[in-house]
N, C-alpha and C positions, 0 to 999 in steps of 0.2 A: 950202403949204396944209396944214392939219392932217388927219391920217388919221382915218378911222372915222366922221366925221359926228356925233360925240357932241353937239355944240352943237345941230345941227339936230334930233336926236332929242329932246333935252331941251326944245327950244322946242315941238315937236309934242306931246309929253306934256303940257306946261303948257297949251297951247291946248285939248287934249282935256279936261283936268281942269276948265278954265273952262267949257267947253260942258256938261259933265255937271252942274256946279253950277248953271248957268243953267237947264238942262232940269229939274232937280229943283225949283228954285224955281217954274218955270212949272207943273209938276204940282201942287205944294202949293197954289198960288194959284188955279188954274183947274179942277182935276179932283178933288182929294182929297175934296171934299164929294159927289161923284157916285159914289163907290165902292159904296155900298149898292145903287144902282139899275143900275149898269153893271159890276159885278165880273166880271172875266175878259174883258171886251171890250177892244178896242184903241183907242188914242187918239193923234191927232196934235195937237200944240199949237203954234200959230203964236206968234211973238214978241210979237204984239199981244194975245194971249189968246184968239183964235178957236180953236175946237176942232172936230174931226171924230171921231166915235165910231162904231164898227162892230164886228161879230163876225168879219169877215174881215180879217186883217192886210194882205193884198195890196191889197184894195179900198180900205182906209183910206189906205195909202201912196200909191196911184195918185191918189186924190182930193186928198190933201194936196199932192202935187207939182203937180197941176193948179191947185188953188186958192191955195196959199201960195207955191209956187215951190221949186225944188230947193234944199235946204240951209237953208230958212227955217222949220224946225219941228223939234220933238222928238217922239219916238215911243216908246210903251211900252204894256204891258198893264196895265189898270186893276186896282189892288188887290194887285199883286204887287210884292215887293221886287225892285229892279233887279239888285243884286249884279253890277254891271258889265255889265248887259245892255241899257243904254240904246242905242237906235239913234238917234244924232244925226247926221243926214246932213250931210256936209261940203259946202263950196261956198258958204258964206255970204259 
């Protein structure tokens, strides 16, 4: 067997990049137009476009896990550039 797990790491990095891309598309499609009214709030976006918006990140996360299922949504702060800060829960 090969040492180091380089292939496994490359696969994981590629999967994470795909999820970030998907999460960005979900945000652009379902949340971008809400920025003026909800700037600074937190949003969870389900794969089917349902959203949960709130001022408390933990409350939004808990509700999203309950309503959408663990790993079935993207999460971010509305109106802020992500700069690698997407919290895209694994387990899909």
